[in-house]
C-alpha positions as CSV (number, residue, x, y, z in Angstrom):
1,M,-2.8,-2.0,16.9
2,I,-2.3,-1.8,13.2
3,S,-4.8,-4.0,11.3
4,G,-4.2,-5.1,7.7
5,V,-7.1,-6.0,5.4
6,I,-6.6,-7.6,2.0
7,A,-9.5,-6.8,-0.3
8,E,-10.9,-6.3,-3.8
9,F,-14.0,-4.2,-2.9
10,N,-15.5,-5.1,-6.3
11,P,-17.5,-3.1,-5.4
12,F,-17.5,-1.9,-1.8
13,H,-20.7,-3.0,0.0
14,N,-22.2,-3.2,3.5
15,G,-20.4,-6.4,4.3
16,H,-17.1,-4.7,3.6
17,R,-18.0,-1.8,5.9
18,Y,-18.9,-4.3,8.6
19,L,-15.5,-6.0,8.1
20,L,-13.7,-2.7,8.5
21,S,-15.7,-1.9,11.6
22,Q,-14.5,-5.2,13.2
23,A,-10.8,-4.2,12.7
24,S,-9.1,-2.4,15.6
25,G,-6.6,0.4,15.6
26,L,-5.2,1.9,12.4
27,K,-6.7,0.1,9.4
28,I,-4.5,-0.5,6.3
29,V,-6.3,-1.9,3.3
30,L,-4.3,-3.5,0.6
31,M,-6.7,-3.5,-2.3
32,S,-6.4,-5.1,-5.8
33,G,-6.1,-2.4,-8.5
34,N,-8.1,-2.7,-11.7
35,W,-7.9,-6.5,-12.2
36,M,-9.2,-9.1,-9.8
37,Q,-7.9,-12.3,-8.3
38,R,-10.3,-14.5,-10.3
39,G,-9.3,-12.9,-13.6
40,E,-11.9,-10.1,-14.0
41,P,-11.7,-6.4,-14.5
42,A,-13.0,-4.3,-11.6
43,I,-16.5,-3.0,-12.2
44,V,-15.3,0.5,-11.2
45,D,-11.7,1.7,-11.1
46,K,-9.3,1.5,-8.2
47,W,-9.7,5.2,-7.3
48,V,-13.5,5.0,-6.9
49,R,-13.2,1.9,-4.8
50,A,-10.4,3.4,-2.7
51,K,-12.5,6.4,-1.9
52,M,-15.5,4.2,-1.0
53,A,-13.3,2.4,1.5
54,L,-11.8,5.6,3.0
55,E,-15.3,7.0,3.5
56,N,-16.2,3.9,5.4
57,G,-13.5,3.2,7.9
58,A,-10.1,2.6,6.1
59,D,-7.2,4.8,7.2
60,I,-4.9,3.8,4.3
61,V,-5.6,2.2,0.9
62,C,-2.6,0.8,-0.8
63,E,-2.7,-0.8,-4.3
64,L,-1.9,-4.5,-4.7
65,P,0.1,-4.7,-7.9
66,F,-1.4,-6.4,-11.0
67,F,0.9,-9.4,-10.9
68,A,0.2,-10.1,-7.2
69,S,-3.5,-9.4,-7.6
70,V,-4.3,-11.8,-10.6
71,Q,-2.9,-15.0,-9.0
72,S,-4.2,-18.2,-7.4
73,A,-5.0,-18.0,-3.7
74,D,-1.5,-19.0,-2.3
75,Y,0.5,-16.5,-4.4
76,F,-2.2,-13.8,-4.0
77,A,-1.9,-14.2,-0.2
78,R,1.9,-14.5,-0.1
79,Y,2.6,-11.4,-2.1
80,A,-0.1,-9.4,-0.2
81,I,1.3,-10.4,3.2
82,E,4.8,-9.4,2.1
83,L,3.5,-5.9,1.2
84,L,1.5,-5.5,4.4
85,V,4.4,-6.5,6.6
86,D,6.4,-3.7,5.0
87,L,3.7,-1.3,6.1
88,G,4.0,-2.4,9.8
89,I,0.8,-4.4,10.4
90,N,0.6,-6.6,13.5
91,Q,-2.9,-8.1,12.8
92,L,-4.6,-9.4,9.7
93,V,-8.4,-9.1,9.6
94,F,-10.2,-11.1,7.0
95,G,-13.6,-12.5,6.2
96,T,-14.4,-16.2,6.4
97,D,-17.3,-18.4,5.5
98,T,-17.0,-20.5,8.6
99,T,-17.2,-20.1,12.4
100,S,-15.5,-23.4,13.2
101,V,-11.8,-22.8,12.3
102,D,-9.1,-21.8,14.7
103,Y,-6.8,-19.9,12.3
104,Q,-4.3,-19.1,15.0
105,G,-4.0,-22.8,15.7
106,L,-3.6,-23.6,12.0
107,K,-0.9,-21.0,11.8
108,H,1.1,-22.8,14.5
109,L,0.4,-26.2,12.8
110,Y,1.7,-25.0,9.5
111,Q,4.8,-23.4,11.2
112,T,5.7,-26.8,12.6
113,Q,4.6,-29.1,9.8
114,E,5.1,-27.1,6.6
115,K,7.6,-29.6,5.1
116,E,5.4,-32.6,5.7
117,M,2.3,-30.7,4.4
118,Q,4.1,-29.6,1.2
119,A,5.5,-33.1,0.7
120,F,2.0,-34.5,0.9
121,L,0.8,-31.9,-1.6
122,A,3.5,-33.1,-4.0
123,T,2.1,-36.7,-3.9
124,L,-1.4,-35.7,-5.2
125,P,-2.3,-36.6,-8.8
126,D,-2.1,-33.9,-11.5
127,H,-5.7,-34.4,-12.6
128,L,-6.7,-32.5,-9.5
129,S,-6.7,-28.7,-9.6
130,Y,-4.4,-26.8,-7.2
131,P,-7.4,-25.7,-5.0
132,Q,-8.5,-29.3,-4.8
133,K,-5.0,-30.4,-3.8
134,T,-4.8,-27.8,-1.0
135,Q,-8.2,-28.7,0.3
136,K,-7.0,-32.4,0.6
137,M,-3.9,-31.2,2.3
138,W,-5.8,-29.3,5.0
139,E,-8.2,-32.2,5.3
140,K,-5.3,-34.7,5.8
141,F,-3.5,-32.6,8.5
142,T,-6.4,-30.9,10.3
143,G,-9.6,-32.8,9.5
144,I,-11.2,-29.7,8.1
145,H,-13.8,-30.4,5.4
146,F,-15.1,-27.8,3.1
147,D,-16.1,-27.4,-0.5
148,G,-14.9,-25.1,-3.3
149,E,-17.9,-22.8,-2.9
150,T,-16.3,-21.0,0.1
151,P,-13.7,-18.7,-1.5
152,N,-13.3,-16.5,1.7
153,H,-12.4,-19.6,3.7
154,I,-9.9,-20.7,1.0
155,L,-8.2,-17.3,1.1
156,G,-8.2,-17.4,4.9
157,L,-6.2,-20.7,4.8
158,A,-3.9,-19.1,2.2
159,Y,-3.3,-16.1,4.5
160,T,-2.7,-18.5,7.4
161,K,0.1,-20.3,5.4
162,A,1.6,-17.0,4.2
163,I,1.8,-15.5,7.7
164,A,3.2,-18.7,9.2
165,S,6.0,-18.6,6.6
166,I,6.7,-14.9,6.4
167,C,5.9,-13.2,9.7
168,P,4.3,-15.6,12.3
169,Q,4.1,-12.8,15.0
170,I,1.1,-11.3,13.0
171,T,-2.2,-12.4,14.6
172,L,-5.2,-13.6,12.5
173,Q,-8.6,-12.2,13.2
174,A,-11.3,-13.9,11.2
175,V,-14.6,-12.1,10.8
176,T,-17.6,-14.4,9.8
177,R,-19.4,-13.2,6.7
178,V,-22.8,-11.8,7.5
179,G,-25.7,-12.0,5.1
180,A,-25.5,-13.4,1.6
181,G,-22.9,-16.0,0.4
182,F,-20.2,-15.1,-2.1
183,H,-22.1,-16.5,-5.1
184,D,-25.6,-15.5,-4.0
185,Q,-27.2,-13.1,-6.6
186,A,-30.1,-12.1,-4.4
187,L,-30.2,-8.5,-3.1
188,S,-30.4,-7.9,0.6
189,S,-29.0,-5.5,3.1
190,F,-25.8,-7.6,3.1
191,A,-25.8,-8.5,-0.6
192,S,-22.7,-10.0,-2.1
193,A,-20.5,-8.2,-4.6
194,T,-21.7,-10.8,-7.1
195,A,-25.3,-9.8,-6.5
196,I,-24.5,-6.1,-6.8
197,R,-22.7,-6.6,-10.1
198,A,-25.7,-8.6,-11.4
199,H,-28.1,-5.7,-10.5
200,V,-26.1,-2.7,-11.8
201,G,-28.5,0.0,-12.9
202,Q,-30.9,-0.6,-10.0
203,D,-31.1,1.6,-6.8
204,L,-28.5,-0.1,-4.6
205,S,-28.4,2.5,-1.9
206,D,-29.7,0.1,0.7
207,V,-27.0,-2.5,0.0
208,M,-23.9,-0.4,-0.4
209,P,-22.6,2.7,1.2
210,S,-21.3,5.6,-1.0
211,F,-23.8,4.4,-3.6
212,E,-23.9,7.7,-5.4
213,L,-20.2,7.6,-6.0
214,F,-20.6,4.1,-7.4
215,Q,-23.6,5.0,-9.5
216,S,-21.8,7.9,-11.2
217,A,-18.6,6.1,-12.0
218,P,-17.8,4.5,-15.4
219,K,-18.5,0.8,-15.3
220,V,-16.4,-2.0,-16.9
221,T,-17.2,-5.7,-17.7
222,W,-15.3,-8.4,-19.4
223,S,-17.5,-8.1,-22.5
224,A,-15.8,-4.8,-23.4
225,Y,-12.6,-6.7,-24.0
226,F,-13.9,-9.8,-25.8
227,A,-13.2,-8.5,-29.3
228,L,-9.6,-7.6,-28.2
229,L,-9.2,-11.1,-26.9
230,Q,-10.6,-12.6,-30.1
231,Y,-8.1,-10.7,-32.1
232,K,-5.2,-11.6,-29.8
233,L,-6.0,-15.3,-29.8
234,T,-6.8,-15.4,-33.5
235,S,-3.7,-13.5,-34.6
236,S,-1.2,-15.3,-32.2
237,S,0.5,-18.5,-33.1
238,I,0.7,-21.4,-30.7
239,I,4.3,-20.5,-30.0
240,E,3.4,-16.9,-29.3
241,L,0.7,-18.0,-26.9
242,I,3.0,-20.3,-25.0
243,D,5.2,-17.3,-24.4
244,I,2.4,-15.9,-22.2
245,F,2.5,-16.5,-18.4
246,Q,1.0,-19.9,-17.4
247,V,0.0,-20.8,-21.0
248,N,1.1,-24.3,-22.0
249,E,0.6,-26.0,-25.4
250,E,-2.6,-27.8,-24.3
251,L,-4.2,-24.6,-23.3
252,A,-3.0,-22.7,-26.4
253,V,-4.5,-25.3,-28.7
254,R,-7.8,-25.3,-26.8
255,L,-8.0,-21.5,-26.7
256,K,-7.3,-21.1,-30.5
257,R,-9.9,-23.8,-31.3
258,E,-12.7,-22.5,-29.0
259,I,-12.3,-18.8,-29.8
260,K,-13.7,-19.6,-33.3
261,R,-16.9,-21.2,-31.8
262,V,-17.9,-18.9,-29.0
263,H,-19.5,-15.4,-28.8
264,T,-18.9,-14.4,-25.2
265,I,-16.1,-14.6,-22.6
266,D,-18.3,-16.9,-20.4
267,D,-18.8,-19.3,-23.3
268,L,-15.0,-19.4,-23.8
269,V,-14.3,-20.0,-20.2
270,N,-16.9,-22.8,-20.0
271,Q,-15.5,-24.5,-23.1
272,V,-11.9,-24.4,-21.9
273,A,-12.3,-25.1,-18.2
274,T,-11.8,-28.7,-17.0
275,K,-11.4,-30.3,-13.6
276,R,-7.7,-29.5,-13.8
277,Y,-8.1,-26.0,-15.2
278,T,-10.7,-24.2,-13.1
279,K,-12.8,-21.4,-14.4
280,A,-10.9,-18.9,-12.2
281,R,-7.6,-20.1,-13.6
282,V,-8.8,-19.9,-17.2
283,R,-10.0,-16.3,-16.6
284,R,-6.6,-15.4,-15.1
285,I,-4.9,-16.8,-18.1
286,L,-7.2,-14.9,-20.5
287,T,-6.3,-11.8,-18.5
288,Y,-2.5,-12.5,-18.9
289,I,-3.1,-12.9,-22.6
290,L,-5.0,-9.7,-22.9
291,V,-2.3,-7.8,-20.9
292,N,0.5,-9.7,-22.7
293,V,2.2,-11.0,-19.5
294,S,5.5,-12.8,-20.4
295,H,6.1,-16.3,-19.2
296,K,9.3,-14.9,-17.7
297,Q,7.4,-12.5,-15.5
298,A,8.1,-12.7,-11.8
299,F,6.9,-10.8,-8.8
300,V,9.3,-7.9,-8.1
301,K,7.9,-6.2,-5.0
302,P,7.6,-2.5,-5.7
303,K,7.3,0.3,-3.2
304,P,3.8,0.5,-1.9
305,H,1.6,2.7,-4.1
306,I,-0.8,4.7,-1.9
307,L,-4.2,5.5,-3.3
308,G,-5.5,7.4,-0.3
309,F,-5.4,8.0,3.4
310,S,-7.0,9.6,6.5
311,E,-5.1,12.0,8.7
312,S,-4.0,9.2,11.0
313,G,-3.0,7.1,8.0
314,Q,-0.9,10.0,6.6
315,A,0.9,10.2,10.0
316,H,1.6,6.4,9.9
317,L,3.0,6.6,6.3
318,K,5.7,9.1,7.2
319,K,7.6,6.1,8.7
320,F,7.8,4.3,5.4
321,D,9.1,4.6,1.9
322,V,6.0,4.7,-0.3
323,V,4.9,6.0,-3.7
324,T,2.3,8.8,-3.6
325,K,2.7,9.9,-7.2
326,V,3.6,7.6,-10.1
327,G,6.3,9.0,-12.3
328,K,8.6,7.8,-15.2
329,S,10.8,5.9,-12.8
330,Y,7.9,3.9,-11.2
331,E,9.0,0.3,-10.7
332,D,5.8,-1.5,-11.5
333,S,5.6,-1.2,-15.3
334,L,3.2,-4.2,-15.5
335,T,0.5,-2.6,-13.5
336,L,0.8,0.5,-15.7
337,Q,0.4,-1.7,-18.7
338,A,-2.6,-3.5,-17.3
339,D,-4.2,-0.2,-16.4
340,E,-3.8,1.1,-19.9
341,I,-5.6,-2.1,-21.2
342,Y,-8.3,-1.6,-18.5
343,K,-9.0,1.9,-19.8
344,L,-10.0,0.4,-23.1
345,G,-13.0,-1.1,-21.4
346,N,-14.8,2.3,-21.1
347,P,-13.9,5.5,-22.9
348,N,-15.1,7.6,-19.9
349,L,-12.4,6.1,-17.6
350,A,-9.9,8.7,-16.3
351,E,-6.1,8.4,-16.3
352,Q,-5.3,5.7,-13.7
353,N,-1.7,6.6,-12.7
354,F,0.2,9.6,-14.0
355,G,-0.7,12.8,-12.3
356,R,-3.0,11.1,-9.8
357,R,-2.5,12.1,-6.1
358,P,-3.7,10.1,-3.1
359,I,-7.3,10.7,-1.9
360,I,-7.3,12.5,1.4
361,I,-10.2,12.0,3.9
362,K,-10.3,14.3,6.9
């Protein structure tokens, strides 16, 4: 059995260790690099988080490229599944917020009714956000009812769609979240990543393994980039902003207006977000602006960049064409660019790519 896990580990905590413990066979983690799916910088860099995962059950940690990582759920899931298929997984293990969904059954449903489901999606009004549209689609065809406060469940459904379309022979193993919910900021033995980020500076040894590694690592928050974002939005014209990925004229005008009135990234997101433009979408767009992602950008699947492995992981990787050392010919120039921007968030951050070798855990 070769289990794939798609993760951010922002940062790695007891719940993540539990998830890995529920996966069988060789465990391949495809982990977001230094920028997260909801448009946020990682609190500690990809190498620190990869080492934490390898110390707690992962056999291989592979980087999910920037353009795949900072995407809405459907694209995030599709690009990730494409990369994991190339690494030979036959099972996807993922966390979920519910115990009542048969993901295997939903995979079969989507295989057989994909055209009808997509056609229904196209009929929904534009004032709804895309997550709201997909929720209505699943409610229409399956009777599943859920709210937007269950991000793991939303991603689970996105993984289900992606596997049904790309490689339906992969099985889905959902692992129910234990302990705190995604947005819960209270500390407990199974505290959420949100809670851990809210309590940085405290002794978190009871809520996360490899705490000393986390404690000693340079930390990054969005606030470190706010002045850069102010400069970018203030100095760019409407036309220049529209040249950024997913920025339209409406958003460009709103962003240029609101950046003059706000003092924090949260204030900016709150002022720009609407029912149509969710806070997560606005944060992703701000990330694209900061990194200068062109509106012409597309996902060009690079060879998998391996951040670390165990002995059994190393043996498995010998069967595949992967990158273990980034050089001048590295295909994924956008991730390199995003990592250079990420390093501006803390002067103590090490080089993120050139000269870095995979972490080896024996």
